[in-house]
C-alpha positions as CSV (number, residue, x, y, z in Angstrom):
1,M,46.5,108.2,180.6
2,A,44.7,108.0,177.3
3,T,45.8,105.4,174.8
4,Q,47.9,106.9,172.1
5,P,47.1,106.1,168.4
6,H,49.5,103.7,166.8
7,S,49.9,101.8,163.5
8,R,48.2,98.5,163.0
9,W,49.6,95.4,161.3
10,T,47.8,94.7,158.1
11,E,48.2,90.9,158.7
12,P,48.0,89.1,162.0
13,R,51.4,88.1,163.6
14,L,52.0,84.9,165.4
15,Q,52.5,86.1,168.9
16,V,49.3,84.9,170.7
17,N,48.0,86.9,173.6
18,S,51.5,87.7,174.8
19,L,51.5,84.3,176.7
20,S,55.0,83.4,177.8
21,L,56.2,79.8,177.4
22,D,56.2,79.4,181.1
23,R,52.5,80.5,181.4
24,A,51.6,78.4,178.4
25,A,53.1,75.4,180.1
26,R,51.0,76.0,183.2
27,R,47.8,76.8,181.1
28,P,48.0,74.7,178.0
29,K,44.3,74.6,177.4
30,D,44.1,78.4,177.8
31,F,47.0,78.8,175.4
32,L,45.3,76.7,172.7
33,A,41.9,78.3,173.3
34,N,43.5,81.7,172.7
35,A,45.3,80.7,169.5
36,R,42.6,82.3,167.2
37,P,43.1,84.9,164.5
38,E,40.9,87.4,166.4
39,N,43.3,87.2,169.4
40,Y,46.5,87.8,167.5
41,C,48.6,90.8,168.6
42,D,51.6,92.7,167.4
43,L,55.0,92.4,168.8
44,N,54.3,95.0,171.4
45,G,51.5,92.9,172.8
46,R,48.7,95.0,171.4
47,Y,45.7,93.2,170.0
48,V,45.0,93.7,166.4
49,G,42.7,90.9,165.3
50,G,43.6,91.4,161.7
51,T,42.6,95.0,161.3
52,E,40.6,95.6,164.5
53,E,42.4,96.6,167.7
54,R,41.1,95.7,171.1
55,M,42.4,97.4,174.2
56,S,41.3,97.1,177.8
57,N,41.5,99.5,180.8
58,V,41.5,98.9,184.5
59,R,39.7,100.8,187.2
60,V,40.8,100.4,190.8
61,L,38.3,101.3,193.5
62,V,39.9,102.2,196.8
63,G,38.1,102.7,200.1
64,T,40.1,104.6,202.8
65,R,39.7,106.1,206.3
66,K,39.0,109.5,204.7
67,G,37.3,108.9,201.4
68,A,37.1,106.9,198.2
69,F,39.5,107.1,195.3
70,V,39.2,105.9,191.7
71,L,42.5,105.0,190.0
72,T,42.5,104.3,186.2
73,A,45.0,103.1,183.6
74,D,45.2,101.4,180.3
75,A,46.3,97.7,180.0
76,S,49.9,98.5,180.4
77,R,49.2,99.6,184.0
78,R,52.1,102.1,184.0
79,D,50.5,105.5,183.9
80,W,47.7,106.1,186.4
81,K,45.1,108.8,186.9
82,V,43.9,109.4,190.5
83,N,40.4,110.8,191.1
84,G,39.2,111.7,194.6
85,P,38.7,111.8,197.4
86,F,35.0,111.2,197.1
87,F,33.2,111.6,200.4
88,G,36.3,113.2,201.9
89,G,36.6,112.7,205.6
90,W,34.3,109.6,205.7
91,E,35.4,106.0,206.2
92,I,34.7,104.0,203.1
93,Y,34.7,100.4,204.1
94,H,34.1,99.0,200.7
95,V,33.6,100.1,197.0
96,K,32.7,97.5,194.4
97,G,31.4,97.6,190.8
98,S,28.8,95.4,189.2
99,P,30.2,92.6,186.9
100,V,27.1,93.1,184.7
101,D,27.3,96.8,184.3
102,P,30.8,98.2,185.2
103,S,29.4,101.7,185.3
104,R,27.3,100.7,188.3
105,I,29.3,101.0,191.5
106,Y,28.2,100.7,195.1
107,A,30.0,102.2,198.2
108,S,29.6,102.0,201.9
109,Q,30.2,105.3,203.7
110,S,30.2,105.8,207.4
111,T,31.5,107.7,210.4
112,G,31.2,107.3,214.2
113,W,29.5,110.7,214.3
114,F,27.0,110.6,211.4
115,G,26.4,106.9,210.9
116,Q,26.0,105.0,207.7
117,I,25.2,106.2,204.2
118,M,25.0,104.0,201.1
119,Q,26.1,105.5,197.8
120,R,25.7,104.5,194.2
121,S,27.3,105.6,191.0
122,D,25.9,104.9,187.5
123,D,28.8,106.5,185.6
124,G,31.9,104.6,186.8
125,G,32.5,106.7,189.9
126,A,32.4,110.1,188.3
127,T,29.3,111.1,190.2
128,W,27.4,109.6,193.2
129,E,24.0,109.6,194.8
130,P,22.8,108.4,198.2
131,V,20.5,105.4,198.0
132,G,18.5,103.5,200.6
133,N,20.1,103.3,204.0
134,E,17.7,101.4,206.2
135,F,19.1,98.1,207.5
136,A,16.5,96.8,209.9
137,Y,16.9,93.3,211.4
138,D,13.8,91.2,210.7
139,G,11.6,90.5,213.7
140,V,12.9,90.6,217.2
141,P,16.7,90.9,216.9
142,G,17.6,88.8,219.9
143,T,21.1,88.6,221.4
144,H,24.6,87.4,220.7
145,Q,27.5,87.2,223.0
146,G,29.4,90.4,223.8
147,Y,33.2,90.7,224.3
148,D,32.6,89.7,228.0
149,G,30.5,86.6,227.1
150,T,27.3,88.1,228.3
151,P,24.2,88.5,226.0
152,H,24.3,91.6,223.8
153,P,21.5,92.8,221.6
154,W,22.0,92.8,217.8
155,E,22.7,96.4,216.8
156,F,23.4,97.6,213.2
157,A,26.7,99.6,213.0
158,R,27.8,99.7,209.4
159,V,28.2,97.9,206.1
160,W,31.5,96.1,205.8
161,H,31.2,94.4,202.4
162,L,29.2,94.8,199.2
163,E,28.8,92.0,196.7
164,P,27.0,92.9,193.5
165,S,25.0,90.1,191.8
166,L,26.7,88.1,189.0
167,D,23.8,88.5,186.6
168,D,21.7,91.6,187.7
169,S,23.2,95.0,188.2
170,D,20.2,96.0,190.4
171,T,20.8,93.2,192.9
172,V,23.6,93.7,195.5
173,Y,24.3,92.0,198.8
174,A,25.6,93.7,201.9
175,G,27.5,92.2,204.8
176,V,27.0,94.2,208.0
177,E,28.0,94.6,211.6
178,D,26.5,93.2,213.8
179,A,26.7,90.2,211.5
180,A,23.9,89.7,209.0
181,V,23.4,89.6,205.2
182,F,21.1,92.1,203.5
183,R,20.0,92.1,199.9
184,S,18.7,94.9,197.6
185,V,17.0,94.1,194.3
186,D,16.3,97.7,193.4
187,A,19.8,99.1,193.0
188,G,20.2,99.9,196.7
189,A,16.9,101.7,197.2
190,T,15.7,99.2,199.8
191,W,17.3,96.4,201.8
192,S,15.9,93.2,203.3
193,E,17.7,90.7,205.6
194,L,18.3,87.1,204.7
195,T,17.1,86.1,208.1
196,G,18.1,82.4,208.0
197,L,21.8,83.3,208.8
198,R,21.3,85.3,211.9
199,G,18.5,83.0,212.9
200,H,20.8,80.0,212.9
201,N,20.7,78.1,216.2
202,T,24.3,79.0,216.8
203,G,23.6,82.8,216.5
204,P,23.3,83.5,220.3
205,F,26.8,82.1,220.7
206,W,28.6,84.3,218.2
207,Q,31.0,86.8,219.5
208,P,32.8,89.9,218.0
209,G,36.4,89.9,216.9
210,A,38.7,92.8,217.7
211,G,37.1,94.9,214.9
212,G,33.5,94.1,215.8
213,M,31.2,91.3,214.8
214,C,31.4,91.9,211.1
215,L,30.3,89.9,208.1
216,H,33.1,90.8,205.8
217,T,33.1,88.2,203.0
218,I,30.3,87.3,200.6
219,I,31.1,84.8,197.8
220,L,28.4,84.1,195.1
221,S,28.9,80.8,193.3
222,P,29.0,81.2,189.5
223,A,28.1,77.6,189.1
224,D,25.0,77.5,191.4
225,S,22.9,80.7,191.9
226,Q,21.5,79.2,195.1
227,R,24.9,79.0,196.8
228,I,26.5,81.8,198.9
229,V,29.5,81.5,201.2
230,V,30.0,84.2,203.9
231,A,32.6,84.7,206.7
232,I,32.1,86.4,210.1
233,S,34.6,87.6,212.5
234,A,34.5,85.9,214.9
235,A,31.8,83.3,214.3
236,G,33.4,81.5,211.3
237,A,32.3,80.5,207.8
238,F,28.7,79.7,206.7
239,R,27.1,78.5,203.5
240,T,23.6,78.5,202.0
241,D,22.6,76.2,199.2
242,D,19.0,77.6,198.9
243,A,19.6,81.3,198.2
244,G,19.7,82.3,201.9
245,A,16.7,80.5,203.3
246,T,18.9,78.2,205.4
247,W,22.5,78.2,206.4
248,K,25.1,75.8,207.9
249,P,28.4,76.4,209.6
250,I,31.3,75.2,207.4
251,N,34.2,75.2,209.9
252,H,35.1,71.5,210.1
253,G,38.9,71.3,210.2
254,L,39.5,74.8,211.6
255,R,41.4,74.9,214.9
256,S,41.4,78.0,217.1
257,E,43.5,77.7,220.3
258,G,41.7,80.6,222.0
259,L,38.4,78.8,222.2
260,P,37.4,76.5,225.0
261,D,36.9,73.8,222.3
262,P,39.5,74.6,219.6
263,H,37.5,72.6,217.1
264,A,34.1,74.2,218.0
265,E,31.3,74.4,215.4
266,V,31.4,78.2,215.5
267,G,33.6,80.9,217.1
268,H,36.5,80.9,214.6
269,C,38.0,84.2,213.6
270,V,38.0,83.9,209.8
271,H,39.7,86.9,208.2
272,K,39.0,86.3,204.5
273,I,37.9,83.6,202.0
274,A,38.7,83.6,198.2
275,M,37.5,81.5,195.3
276,H,38.4,81.1,191.6
277,P,35.2,81.1,189.5
278,S,36.3,78.1,187.5
279,T,36.7,75.9,190.6
280,P,33.8,77.1,192.9
281,D,34.2,74.2,195.3
282,V,37.8,75.2,196.1
283,L,38.0,77.8,198.8
284,F,41.1,79.5,200.3
285,M,40.9,81.0,203.7
286,Q,43.2,83.4,205.7
287,K,42.2,82.7,209.3
288,H,43.3,84.6,212.4
289,W,46.1,82.1,212.4
290,D,46.5,79.6,209.6
291,V,46.0,79.6,205.8
292,M,43.4,77.0,205.0
293,R,42.0,75.2,201.9
294,S,38.8,73.4,201.2
295,D,38.1,71.3,198.1
296,D,34.4,70.6,199.0
297,A,32.9,74.1,199.2
298,G,33.8,74.4,202.9
299,D,32.5,71.1,204.2
300,S,36.1,70.4,205.4
301,W,39.3,72.4,205.6
302,R,43.0,71.6,205.8
303,E,46.0,73.8,206.6
304,V,48.2,74.9,203.7
305,S,50.4,77.5,205.6
306,G,53.5,75.5,204.7
307,N,56.7,77.5,204.7
308,L,55.2,81.0,205.3
309,P,57.2,83.1,207.8
310,S,53.9,83.8,209.6
311,D,50.5,82.3,209.0
312,F,48.7,85.3,210.6
313,G,47.3,87.8,208.1
314,F,44.2,89.3,206.6
315,V,44.2,89.0,202.8
316,V,44.0,86.0,200.4
317,D,43.3,86.1,196.7
318,V,43.5,83.8,193.6
319,H,45.2,84.5,190.2
320,A,42.5,85.3,187.6
321,H,43.6,82.6,185.2
322,E,45.4,80.0,187.4
323,P,43.1,78.5,190.0
324,E,46.0,77.0,192.0
325,T,48.0,80.2,192.2
326,V,47.2,81.9,195.5
327,F,48.5,85.1,197.1
328,V,48.7,86.0,200.8
329,L,50.5,88.7,202.7
330,P,51.9,87.5,206.1
331,I,51.6,89.8,209.1
332,T,53.8,89.2,212.2
333,S,51.2,88.4,214.7
334,D,47.8,89.3,216.2
335,S,49.5,91.8,218.5
336,M,52.1,93.2,215.9
337,H,50.2,94.2,212.8
338,F,53.1,94.7,210.5
339,P,55.1,92.4,208.1
340,P,57.7,90.1,209.6
341,E,61.1,91.8,210.0
342,G,59.6,95.0,208.6
343,K,59.8,93.5,205.1
344,L,56.7,93.9,202.9
345,R,56.4,90.6,201.1
346,V,53.5,89.1,199.2
347,Y,53.8,85.3,199.1
348,R,52.6,83.2,196.1
349,S,51.9,79.5,195.8
350,R,51.5,78.0,192.4
351,V,50.3,74.6,193.8
352,G,47.3,75.7,195.9
353,G,49.2,76.2,199.1
354,N,52.0,74.7,201.3
355,E,54.8,75.7,199.0
356,W,55.2,79.5,199.0
357,E,57.6,82.0,197.4
358,P,58.2,85.5,198.5
359,L,57.6,88.3,196.0
360,T,59.6,91.3,196.9
361,M,60.8,93.1,193.8
362,G,59.7,96.7,194.1
363,L,58.4,96.4,197.7
364,P,60.2,97.9,200.7
365,Q,62.4,95.4,202.4
366,S,63.4,97.3,205.5
367,N,61.6,99.5,208.1
368,C,58.1,98.8,206.7
369,Y,55.5,98.6,209.4
370,V,52.2,98.9,207.6
371,D,49.3,96.5,207.7
372,V,47.1,95.2,204.9
373,L,43.5,94.8,205.8
374,R,41.1,92.0,204.8
375,D,39.4,93.7,201.8
376,A,42.6,95.4,200.5
377,M,43.8,92.9,197.9
378,A,42.3,92.2,194.4
379,V,43.2,90.9,191.0
380,D,42.3,92.1,187.5
381,S,41.4,89.7,184.6
382,L,43.8,91.0,181.9
383,D,45.7,88.3,180.1
384,E,48.7,89.1,182.2
385,C,47.0,89.0,185.6
386,G,47.5,92.1,187.7
387,V,47.6,91.9,191.5
388,Y,46.8,94.9,193.7
389,F,46.9,95.7,197.4
390,G,46.6,98.7,199.7
391,T,48.2,99.4,203.0
392,T,47.4,101.3,206.2
393,G,50.2,103.6,205.2
394,G,48.3,104.8,202.2
395,Q,50.2,103.0,199.5
396,V,48.5,101.1,196.7
397,Y,50.7,98.7,194.9
398,V,50.2,96.9,191.6
399,S,52.0,94.0,189.9
400,A,51.3,93.8,186.2
401,N,52.9,90.4,185.9
402,G,51.2,88.2,188.4
403,G,53.3,89.2,191.4
404,D,56.8,89.0,189.9
405,S,57.5,92.7,190.4
406,W,55.6,95.6,192.0
407,E,55.3,99.4,191.9
408,A,53.3,101.9,193.9
409,I,50.4,103.5,192.1
410,V,50.1,106.1,194.9
411,H,52.0,106.6,198.1
412,D,50.1,108.9,200.4
413,L,46.4,108.1,200.6
414,P,44.7,107.8,203.9
415,A,44.8,104.3,205.4
416,V,43.4,101.9,202.9
417,L,40.4,99.7,203.9
418,S,39.5,98.1,200.6
419,V,40.7,97.6,197.1
420,E,38.7,96.3,194.2
421,V,39.5,96.2,190.5
422,Q,37.4,96.4,187.3
423,T,38.7,95.2,184.0
424,L,37.0,97.3,181.3
425,A,36.8,96.4,177.6
């Protein structure tokens, strides 16, 4: 919904960035940093900066089993416009925009019948064009372990995850099945493998998880351009400190009861990893079972599941402004992919784990048997951080107040595979 014109204050008022006292207490440095004349707003929370108004919008990119959707709203996040489906009938595993150029968006499109197609938009998702689609493993691919433990050749199936560069809109990374990392430096026209990962000496022992041997998480460090963290189901987490030339497993502290050695170097089914850009050495992990935390960029992990009703789940994310505020969504078990007791509850920890509170206002608390998949939670960077997630029932929920309350943006999309958010000036 378009922003309606409104009157401006002729002088700045003394409400600063709409920060509540509670949030100011948790973020005193941010509160003081924002106490500048250009950041003053009127009593409705609208920025005026003296005589200049600043408004932001959000764009939510949703990948589903039957197409992609683009949801847009202004900073209030109350009135939404839904565009789509784009690529109707195709599975869209991931859609993500460039942080350098928000109009540049990449999408992974696939079906079991017609294979994989990569798409790019240069106008914020209004129009799309296919780009390069050749993902060729470098050299002789070799083998990994199949479901039955016997050698299985590496075979490309699809792109699970896209991660645009933090400083170049033409550079984007792709995590694929069978697990590998590819990179494009020409806006998706061509792709080349970062061979050091698949060539690691543990590679022949990697096995697929229930959804395939997918590389589903790529985290680019904002503090060190050489550092990348990835996660593979079901091989574990890996890190490079030299831009992908060499990699090491970062699974110390993980425990997986289904393995012959529960503390093995590789073989752990990591579902998702999240990081706050201001604390790049702190990582949060949702494992097959267990919510984990690392304070040393993955070199060691400790469990922070605490009082969660179940520590099985797929998603984990971090508040945009509070590095110790973490969100997860518990699922009953690995054989019952629905919320415990049929109650859809996001859980929030304000202390980096162990102590969790359920966030239920606006979410169904009976007879809810949806799942929330690993790429289907995201946050925006508006001053009052928005949290979003999508379900296999086709709902996309938003909280415009950091999880305190929720409402559905849409109810009846196809099963949601991924949710990403762009905050637009």
